[in-house]
N, C-alpha and C positions, 0 to 999 in steps of 0.2 A: 709780787707778794702772795704768799700762800693763804688762801681763805680757810676759815674754820666755821664750825657750826655757830660759834659766837657771832661771827660776822653776819651770818644769815639772820640770826635772831635780832641783831641790832638794826639791820636794814629793814626787816619786816616791821619792827617796832617803830621805826621812824615814820612809816607811811600808814600804819594801820593800828587800830586799838582792839582788834578782835582775834589776835593771835594766841592760840593755846600753846605756850612755850613748852610745857611739860610733854604734851603729845608730840610736838615737833622733835623734841630731843629723843623720844622713844622711836620715832620713825627713822631718825638719823642713825641711832644705834643699831637698829635692825638692818638698815642698808649697809652700814660699815661692817657688821658681822658677816653678811652674806657676800660682800665684795672682798672680804679678807683674803689677802694673798694674790689678788688679781692686779696686774699692772697694765697701764696703757702703753702704746707704742713709744711715747715720750720717755718711758721709764718711771713715770709717776704712779703712785697708788691709784687704782681705778676710782676710788671714792672721791678723789679730788675733782673728777669730772662732774659727778653728781652734785657736789658742793657748789661748784661754779654755776651750774644750771639753776639750782635753787636760789642762789644769791641773785642771779640775774632776774629771776621771776619775782623775787621780793623787791628788787629795785624798780620793777615795772608796776609795783603796787598791787600785785595779784593776790588772790585769797590763799588761805592756809592749805586747802587741798591741792591747789595748783603747785605750791611749793613742795608739798609732800610728794606729789607725782614726779616732780623734778628729781627728788632724792631716790625714788623707787623705780623709775621707768625702765632702767636697764636690767633689773633683776631677772625678769622672765627669760631674757636672751642669754645673760651672762652667768647666772647661778642656778638655773633650773627651778627657781621659785615660780610657782604658777599664779595665775590671776585669782584662782580660788584660795590659795594661801594668803594672798594680800587681802582678799575680802574678809577672810576669817580673822585676820590679824587687825585690820584697820577699817573695815567697813566697805559697803557696796560702792559708794561714790568714788573713793580713791582708786578702787580696783577697776571700776569702769573707765575712769580717766586714764589710768596706766595702759589699759587695753587699747584705748583710742590713740594714745601717743604711739604705741607700737604699730597700729594700723596705718597711721600717717607716715611712719617711718618706712613703709613699704614703697612709697613713691620715690623711685630711683631711676635716673637716666642710665646709670652704669649697668651694663649687662642685661638691659631689659629690651624686649621687643616693643615696637611702638604700640601695638594693641594692648599688651600687658601693662605698659607704663601708663597709658591713658585711662585704662580701666581702674588701676590703683589710684590715679589722680581723681577720678570721679568718686571713688569710695571715700577719699579724703574729704571731698566737699560734702558728701552725704553726712559724714560724722561732724564736719564743721558746722553744718546747718543745725545740728542738735546741740553741740557744745564746742564753742570756739576755743576753749582752754587747751584742748589736745594739740591744736596747731600752735598755740603760743608756747607750750612746753617744748615742742619739736623745734620751733624757731630758736629758742634759747639753747637747746642742745646743739643745733647747727652752728650757732654763733661761737660756742666754745670749741667745737671741732675745728672750725676754720682758724680760730686763734692759735690752735696747737697743731696746725697742718704740717708745720716744719718737722714734726716727729715721725711722719709717715715716709715711706720710700718715695723717691722722686717720681717713679712711674705712676703712683696713685694721686699725687698732689694735684695735678692739673685737672683730671677728670672730676674729682670731688669739688674743686673750686668752680669748674664750669657748671656742674650740676647746681651748685649754690646760686650762681649768677642767673641761671635759666629757670630755676624753680622757686627758691626761697626769697630771692630779691624781689621778683614781681609780686609774690604773695605778701611780703611785708609792705610793699608799696600800696597794694590794693586795699589792705586793711588799715592803712593810715599810719603805719609805724615808721615815720620818716627817719628817726635816729638809727633804728636797726637797719633799715634799707641802706643808708649811707655807710654804716659800719661794715656790713657784709660786702658792699661793692668795693670799698677801699681795701678790705682784707683779701679779696679774691683777685683784684686787678693785677698785681704783679705775677700771680700764678697763671692766669688765663692769657694775658697779653703782656708778656715780659718786655718786649721791645717797645711797645707803645707806652708802657709805664715809664720806662727809662726816658723816652722822648718827652713825655709830659713833664716829668720831674725836672728835666734839663731846661726846657724853655720857660717853665713856670717860675723857676727859682728866683730870678731877679725881679719879676713882676710881683710875686708874693712878698718879697723882701720890702719892696717899695710900699705895697698896700698895708702890710703889717706895721711898718714904721709910721705910716700916716694915720692909721686907725685910732691910736690913743688920743691924739689931739681932737679928732672929730668926736669921739665918744665923750671926752671931757666937756666939750662945748655943748653937746646935746644935753648932758646931765645938768649943766648950769642953766640952760634955757628952760628946760622942763621944770626945774626947781623954782625958777623965777616966776613961772606961770602956775605954780602950785599943782603940778601934775605929778602924782606919785608913780614912779616907774623905776625899773632897773634897766641899765643899758650896757651891752657888751658887744664884742665882735668875734667872729669866727672865720677862719680861712675856708674857702670853697673846698669841698671834698674832691679828691683827685679824679675819681672815676666820673663824677658828674662833670668836672671840667673837661675831661677827655671827650665825653659824649657831646658836649656843647661845641667843642672845637671841630668836631666832625660834621656839624650842621653845614649845609651848603652856603647859607648866608654868612657864616663865620669863616669858612674855608681855611681852617687851621691858623687863623690870625688871632693870637691871644690879646692883641690890642683892642679887639672888638668886644671883649668880655668885661663887663662892668661890675661883677659881683665876686671878684676874687676874695674880697673880705666883705661879708655882709654884716652890717650894723643892725643889731636887734634890740628893739625897745619892748619891754614887757610891762604892761599897765595892769591896774587893778580890775578894770571892767571894759566892756566894748565901747562905751561912750567916751572913755578916756583915750581910746585909740585914735578917734577922730580929732580930739582936742590936741593930741600929740602931733598928728599929721599937720594940723594948722600951724603949730609952733615951728615944726621943721621947715615948712614952706615959707614961713615968715623970714627965716634966717638963711636958708639954703634954697636956691632957685631950682625948681623941678626941670628936668630935661624934657623939652617940648615933644620931641619925636619918639620918646620912649614911654611917656605917660605913666599912669598910676594903675596898678592892679588891685582891685578891692575884692579880696576873697572872703571878706566878712559878710558883705551883703549878698555875695554870690559864691558860696563855699565850693571847693572842689568836690567831685563825687565821693572821694574817700573821707570827707569831713574836714579837710584842712581849711583853716580860716586865718587870715592875716591880711594886712595892707602892705603892698610892696611899692615903694616909690624910689625913683632914681633921681639924684640931685647932683649939682655941681658943688664940689667942696671949695675951700678958699684958694686952692692951687689950680682950679680949673679941671680937676679930675672928676670923672663920673663915679659915684658910689651908690650902692643900693642900701636902702634902709627898710627893714621889716618891722611892722608894728602889730602887736597882738596882745590880748589879755592873758592873764595867768592860766585861765581855763583853756583858752585856745592853744596856749603853748603846750600844756599837757597833752591835748589832743594831737597836736602836730608831732610831738616826740614819741608818744606811746600809742596813739590811735586806738585800735580795738581793745588793747590792754587797759587803757584808761576807761573805756566805755563799759567793760564787763567786770568791773571790780565787784567782788563777792558781796561787799557790804550793802550794795544797792539791793541785791536780791534777798539778802538776809533780813534787811529791815522790813521787807514786804512779807517775809515768811515763805519758806519753801516746803512744799508737801513731799512726803516720802515717795508718793506716786510719781511726782515730777523728777525727783532725783533718780529713782529706779529706771524711769523711761529715758533718762538722759536729756530732758528738755528744759531743765531749770535755767540754762544759760543760752537759750536760743537767740539767734541773731535777729536784729530788728530790720525795719524798712531800708535803712542805710545800706544793708548788704543783700538787697534783693538779687543782685547778680549771682550770689552763691546759690540761691534757690533755682535760678535759671540753669546754672551749670549742673545742678543735681538732676534736673529733668531732661538733660540733653538727649537721652536715648529715645525719648518719646517723639523726637523731632528729626529722625534720621531719614535721609533719602538713600544714601549709600554709605556703608560703614567707613570706607576710605576717606571720603570727603568730610564726613561728620567728625571723624577723629581729628583730622587736620584743623577743622573749624573750632573744635572744642579746645584744642591746645592753644590756638590763637586767642580765643575769648578768655581763657583762663590765665595764660601766662605771658601774653604779649605786653609790651609797654602800652599803657593807655593814655589817651588824651581826653580833655574835657572841652566841649564846645557849647555854645549858647544858642537858644532860640531868640528871635527878636524881642520876646517878652522877658528874657532873662532866665528861662528854665535851663538847667544844666544837664547835659547828656554825656555819658561815659562811653567812649568808643575806643577800639584798638588803634594803635599807631597806623598811619597811612589810610585810615578810613576815608570814605568819600561822601559827598552830599547825598548819594543814593542810600548809603548806610544810615546816615542821619535821618533821612526821610522815613525809612522803615522803622527806625527806633522811635520816632514820634508817633507813628500810626501805621498799621499794616497795609493800609490802602494808599497812604500818601505817596509812596514810591511810584505808583502808576498815574499820579496826577501832576507830575513835574512838567511844567512848561519852561520855566527859567529858574536858574539858581543864582543867588547872590551870596558872596562871602565877604563879610565886612563892607557891605553896601556896594560891592563891585560885581558885575556880571562874571560868572565863572562857568567852567565846564562841569558836567555831572561826574566826571572821573577825577576831578581835582583832589589832591591829597590835603586833608584838613590838618590844621595845627591847633594846639591848645590855645584857648582864648578866642578862637574864631566865632563870629556871629553868623549863623546860617539862616537864610531866608529862602523858602520854597514858594515861588509864585505858581499857583495851581492853574491847570487847564480845566475848562468846563467839562470836557469829556475825557474820562480815564483812558490812558493809552494802553495798547496791547503790550504784553511782557516782551522784553528784549533779551534774547539769549546772550548777547555780547556783554551785558552787565555782569554776568557771572565771571567774566575775566578780571574785573577790577574791584568788585565789592569785597569787603573783608569780614563783615559780621555774619554769623550763622543765621541770624534772623532774616537778614536781607536775602541770603541765598535760599532759605526755605520758602519765603514768600514768592520769589521769582520762579523757583522750580514748580511750586504748586500752581502758579498761574500758567506756566508753560504747559504743564500736564493737562490742566483743565481746558486750555484752548487748542491743544493738539499741535502746538508749534514744535 
């Protein structure tokens, strides 16, 4: 279906009450005029790309200027329109945002030297720390580009898909945009790993068929029981995303056995508030027995580092099959689907009032404590020992898949995949890494180079006397912080 400006206005109107439709029409007409005669590789008029981006941004509940930037962002590159032209026509803030979107667009794996790529990546985080909306516009842009990737020559398809998988997917995940992350993964999967994609689709087909056929009965029974207990909620089911399934099949403990995967179709219960989530959980366990060895994951009391909240429980259905049920409130669902986009809705800032000075300085939409990792990435150059090592560490910290682990008190720590107890120790405190006597993972003694997994509880039993730095630790630690602290100590001790 071809989208139009009317679809953008309708989508924006659905989610917000502060849209200046007259101004938005003016922006659209300006973009249409300046893109006139330009075609995409698909053969479509170029303005269709801008319309799709703006519509996506409206569906993410973003503000007027964000939608305007979606319509205007390609004009400087495609039509010779300058940022100054946009400022004169529509004001400083939208011009500043379009400039930021283009700056973020410079982060490319294709044809870039490693140093150049990572420097542009750092610039993206610098801008992101000031105004996250530039990244959100670029994510919407990449989403439509991948949806229309078939229009490009075959030789260009895989590199762009791989770039998306390695840059934009981790970025979407880290800012909590679960729906976009899954969309981008599934769209790029057949381009990046065509053989693996065919394999997954082939082995999954009968299992998905069984799960999908079984789901309606489970959903109806859940609805009846929740209604019986006066719990207001909506219940539905969705098949597991294909790339997520592939990654899970590759885990050593799964060993490509799809029979060990219990969430091929996840049943989702959306309640009115967090208290109702626990009431719903009680009802579920009253009628469906939880699987003892799989347990319950309570991400409401202990949210993931990107803000995700939900209760996950695995239960036996009436046929003896294991199914996963996710329970969350409406607010938690918005956060899970839209992440940072839900957080940075313009209306929140508008209600507080935004000064011209803040708008001019680009600080009206600064990130909060939840995204402290962005600030850490901004300052990476101040913590360099060698450029080569630091660039590698920066890429790992910024774009690697991340896990979340817990302290014995329930504090959550965000670490790159395959991080170790030593990485955890230095994340807790810069000196804790040198006080490790014994490590326990999930209450079992473990080695200091063990690879941590999401959900692990890590306990560091401290020695009374701090240990000397160990150069061998540099072979297995993953985080930049751990490496910096170890190298500083080695240099100080002359080891």
